[in-house]
BAVEXSE-471941 format. One record per residue: residue in one letter; y, x, z of N, C-alpha, C, O in turn. Coordinates in steps of 0.02 Angstrom, whole numbers, plus 50000, padded with zeros to 5 digits. Each point is the difference from the previous one (the first is absolute). Layout:
AYXZYXZYXZYXZ
...
REM end
This chain:
X509434941750315499375004250028499515000549906499784995049972
X500175010950005499525001149949499434996750000499964996150047
X499355004049898499434999150022499705005349970500115002549945
X499404999650109499565006449988499484998749962499684995350024
X500025007349912499504997649962499605006649996500355005050000
X498984995849996499495003850004499744999749946499714994849985
X500305010449970499305002049932499475003350042500045004750040
X499574992249945499235005950029499524997849958499954994049985
X499675010349995499275002749994499935006849978500425004549993
X498854995349995499915007150001500215005549924500144998049943
X499835006950075500115004349941499734999449964499395000050001
X501224998549919499664997649937500144991949990499654996849960
X500685001150065499964992750018500664998449962499964994949966
X500675008450032500664997749968500584999650030500544998549974
X499315003350097500604998250056500705001349964500434995749995
X499625011649977500675001849998500224995749933500534996949995
X498925003449953500384993249947500074993350041500564997649995
X499044999350038500234993750018500774998950052500424995549999
X499505010650043500725001350044500764998449962500524997050011
X499085008149930500755000149944500164993549946500554998949975
X498864997150012499964993849970500564995850041500584998549988
X498945000050072500234996550065500764998949996500384995349988
X499705013950037500744999750007500474998349938500584998150011
X499205002649932500404999049944500154995749994500604999449992
X498894993050008499854990750005500494998850050500444995949988
X499515008950096500544995350028500665001649983500444995850009
X499695009549970500795002449974500364993449940500584997949997
X498764999949957500374997449954500004994050039500474996449983
X499175001150066499944994350034500724998050042500164994550024
X500265012949976500554998550039499965002050073500504999450036
X498875003349989499865004550060500455005650015500475001049961
X499475002450086500295007349997499405000250047499694996150038
X500285011949937499165001649997499985007450043500465003649981
X499314998350050499965008350037499055001249988499564996250023
X500345009549940499355000649982499775008550043500345005149997
X499134994250034499775003950049499355003749986499714994649995
X499915008849996499445005350002499785003150046500285005350012
X499234993050027499545006450049499265001949966499754997449949
X500045006450080500335004850034500495004749971499905001249940
X500595001950088500585002449972499895007649998500245003450046
X499355000249895499725005749995500645004250009500554998949974
X499285006650072500575006149991500624997150052500185004150043
X500154989349955500504998950055499854999250076499724995150025
X500445009050001500034998650056499525004450044499765003949959
X499924997750112499485003450008499524996849997499525003249980
X500384990850032499394994749981499735000649936499415001249987
X501054997949974499835000549944499915005549948499674999449948
X500595005250068499615008749982499144999850047499475001649974
X500584996850076499335002350039499494994849946499455002249982
X500794990149992499574997349960499785002149943499414999049985
X501115004949965499875003749968499505005850000499695001649949
X500245000950100499625004250013499234997750038499455002649988
X500654992850052499304996549995499764997149943499414999250013
X500734998249917499674995649964499835007149943499564999949956
X500855005250058499575006349961499605003950025499885005949988
X499884990250051499395003650053500155005850060499565003150029
X501184997749982499945005150034500094999950069500165004750037
X499704988249979500194999750099499234999350001499854998350057
X499425002549894499474999150039499824992449990500244996749953
X499164999750112500104994049977500124997050061499534997950033
X501135001549990500034996150067499704993950020499594998249958
X500454998850080499664993750032500594994649964500575001549986
X499154992550004500484996549959500704997650043500524998449973
X499375001850094500624997950040500405005249979500524999249968
X499215007150052500485004749991500525000749940500595001849999
X498854995649935500315001949930500574992349999500554999349973
X499124996650061500514991949995500545001550033500534997749979
X499465006150076500605003050024500685003049967500594998950012
X499135004849946500515003249947500084996149959500545001049973
X499034992549996500614996349937500354996050043500534997849978
X499265000450098500664995050042500565006250017500615000249993
X499165002150020500515005150016500485001049935500604999950011
X499255000649945500484998249932500454994949992500594999849983
X499024996150034500424991750002500605000450055500594998450004
X498915004950037500584999950078500725003149984500564998050015
X499225008449946500715005049996500124997149940500375003949969
X499474990149988500474998649957500344992650032500484997949967
X499384998950079499974995750038500864997149999500094994150016
X500425009749968500564997850007500314998349920500484996449986
X499065007549967500304997349941499504992249984500284996149961
X499255002350058499754995949996500414992550016500154995149965
X499975006750115500564995850041500524998449948500174994549980
X500125013549996500714998849961499884995349928500444996349979
X498915004449989499854994049930499924994750040500354995749973
X499425002150070499784994150033500774995750005500234994549984
X499995011350046500894996450009500574997049942500434995750012
X499475007449932500425002449957499634995849920500334998949949
X499004999650059499574997349931499654992750026499764999450056
X500254994149883499534997450016499194999149989499644995450020
X500195010849940499505001750003499715008250008500305004449969
X499084997550077500075008250002499254999149981499604996150028
X500265008549916499435000249962499645008550031500175005649983
X499404992750056499725006150002499445002249978499524997550030
X500305007149919499395003249989499685002850048500205005250026
X499124991049997499785001950048500274999950086500365004650021
X499424990350022500254999950073499455002450050499625004949995
X500444988950074499485003550042499294996349963499545000250040
X500344997749918499194996749989499835005449958499424999549980
X500885005949999499655005749970499815005150045499555003549975
X500624998350086499865003150058499314997350019499475003049991
X500624990650037499404995350025499375000249954499445001650022
X500684996749912499384999949953499595008149990499395001050005
X501095003849981499795005750007499735004450040499535004049994
X500854994650050499605002150086499524997050003499485003049989
X500514992350022499164996250012499715002049965499465002550015
X500774997449917499345001449939499605007650016499445001749982
X501135002650064499675007150007499664999350059499655004950008
X500274990550044499485000350056499574996549991499984995049965
X499465008250075499394996949998499954992550039500274999050054
X499314995549908500184992550001500024997950077500434996050017
X499125006550032500104998150096500685002550003500135000150060
X500405002049907500545004850025500584995349976500474998050034
X499435001149919500564994049947500394995350014500464998749961
X499454998250090500344993150045500505004850052500604998750004
X499065007850041500545004550023500565001449968500554997450010
X499285007449942500315001649965500534996949969500545002949994
X499364990849984500364993749984500734998750053500605000349988
X499004998150075500514998550045500305003949999500564998649978
X499335008650042500345008750027500654998649943500584998650016
X499185001949924500445002349953500584992850011500605001450007
X499214992149994500504994350002500334999650058500514996550003
X499265006850049500635000350072500325006949988500565000050026
X499315005849946500555003749979500454996949946500544997650018
X499325002249929500424997549950500624995250040500605001350004
X499034993350022500334993350021500315002150065500604998950010
X499015004050033500334996550066500425006150033500514999350034
X499035009449941500395003950032500405002249948500505002950022
X499484996849907500535003449965500534991549971500505000449965
X499324995550052500304993149994500195000049924500584999249982
X498875001749968500244998449926499764993249990499564997850037
X500794997349898500064993950010499304998949953499775003949959
X500004990450057499404996749946500174999249947500424995650004
X499525006049942500154995349919499824992750020499564998350040
X500974996849917499884995149998499624997449948499824994150006
X500055008449951499545001249954499555007049973500325004649976
X498864995950031499975005549982499584996849919499814994149997
X500145009249964499774998949937499425004849989500155005949998
X499324992749997499425001349973499665000949943499544996149987
X500615008649973500035002849929499215002449990499825005849995
X499764988350003499245002049998499705002149946499954995749957
X499825009750029499585003549937499245002150018499895003750047
X499634993749914499325005050021500075008449990500375003249962
X499224998950081500225006050021499825005749925500255005549991
X499334991349972499885003949931500544998249963500285005549997
X499924992349984500734997549973500575004350031500355002849958
X499834998650113500375004050012499985007949996500505003649995
X498844998450006499735005049983500285001949949500535003150001
X499114994849937500384999649935500384999949973500015001849942
X500824994450115500525000249985500195007350046500435003749975
X499434997350057500045007650030499935005649954500425004349992
X498914995349971499945006049961500565000849946500235005649989
X500034988149972500404999449957500615003250023500335003249959
X499894996150118500475004150011499995006749989500475003149974
X498895000150048499875007449994500085000749921500395004549984
X499384992849973500005003249934500574998949957500215003249952
X500084989750087500825002949981500625003550033500604998650003
X498955007050022500395005850057500314996950054500495002750027
X499324992549991500424997850074499605003250048499455002449985
X500804997950079499735004750044499154998350018499754994549988
X499985009750032499324998850013499984994650062500484997350027
X498725001949990499784995850030500175002850078499875005850014
X500394990250027499945003650070499554998850023499714995549970
X499825007850108499484998950021499674993250018499414999450015
X501184994049980499634994350029499724996349911499444997649993
X501015002649958500025000449941499325000149958499794995749961
X499905010750060499635003249968499094997450018499505001649969
X500594993450102499384997550023499774994049973500364995450021
X499085002249932499944991650000499894996950039500234994350004
X499285009250051499824994850044500495000150048500014994450025
X500455009750006500714999150022500474994349971500334996750039
X499705002649919500444994549952499774994850024500324996250036
X498935003149942499704994050018500084997650073500244994550011
X499585009250036500014999350057500644997750034500064996450049
X500515007149905500624997550017500244991949966500494996950021
X499075000749926500214994049941499484995050094500144995050033
X499605007449969499724996050055500354999350056499974994450025
X500345009650003500485001050044500574993850000500124995350038
X500115006749907500694992849967499894993950002500304994950015
X498705008049952499824990549991500154996850074500234994350005
X499635009750052499644997350065500665000050036499954996950053
X500765006149933500434999450023500314994149979500304996950043
X499685000849898500294994449959499754992550020500254994449994
X499015008550039499654992750010500324996150040500115001850058
X500174990249910500354994450047500565002450012500244997750051
X500115006649920500735000950024500424996849954500045000549939
X500354995350112500744996749955500595005849984500444998049962
X499615008250058500455004449970499515005349950500095006149997
X499464990649971499725005949941499824995249942499814994250007
X500305009249935499704998349943499565003749949500175004949967
X499244992150034499725004849920499994998649929499744995149974
X500595010149993500034999449940499635005249957500135005949987
X499434990749998499625003649933500215004449960500504998049972
X499335007750011500645003049949499475003949942500005005649976
X499634989450015499725003049921500344997549954500005002449944
X500284993650069500354998749929500735003049977500225004750034
X500074993549925500395007149979500514997450058499954994850033
X500675011149971500485000350028500444993950040500114998850059
X500044999049894500654994449989499674995150007500284996250040
X499205001749938499794994350049499654999550066499844994950032
X500075012049983499955000850085500605001050026499964999850061
X500685001549917500644999650012500164992450021500314998450051
X499454997449902500134992150004499614997850051500174994750027
X499275008649996499844995650059500055003450055499844997750055
X500365007849936500425002850081500774996250011500254998350054
X499995001049891500564997349998500064991850041500414997750040
X499075000249933499734992050024500095001850058500514997550024
X499175006250016499654999850089500565000350027500154996550049
X500355008749915500685004950045500254993550008500044996950053
X500215000449868500724994750007499734994150036500364995149995
X499035003950043499814994850036500165000950057500284995650031
X499575010549998500075003950064500794998849993500254994450004
X499945008749990500974998649982500274993950034500344999650051
X499404995049904499994993950009500004997350071500314995150021
X499335008550010499525000950079500515000950031500114997050053
X500295007249921500345005650080500584997049980500535001050030
REM end
């Protein structure tokens, strides 16, 4: 059975880059690797709805309802995840369940956040039967630097910001949510990503290799 590692963080933190670097390093170390990315924009019913949501086409739904789309996208791909875990030593997910918990709780009023978190946790794990990541790697980046990176993407003719990426206060709330989710958890590691990507990748690999050794 393979080990599921999730790469997490706010938009602009470099999740795609670190996912690729981690996969390359694991292959170089002789491991079989599968890479997954969520949400799966345009793939299946839920992925298509998520694309519409992020473009602003579904208004501003309750965080539980928005979170249900992201959870449903993973549920729709559960057979893919299970097959990857059955065939590979390491499965690297560019975003997993923690993204849903962080982003949707950040959208909720403070008094409602515990309820949103517990509701989505029940949906993801008990109702949809999705597995926990053995390790969540939180790529932590100050919001101002994340915003600068996102602006550079647009300048490089990459896709424009979605509704979540465009809101600095929201990104800060997401960063705070990740901090709260990870606090005191042995299945989390926080990696500061202000260093060059190769240096960050070394720290990520150190954490992942330690977890692999424990499995």
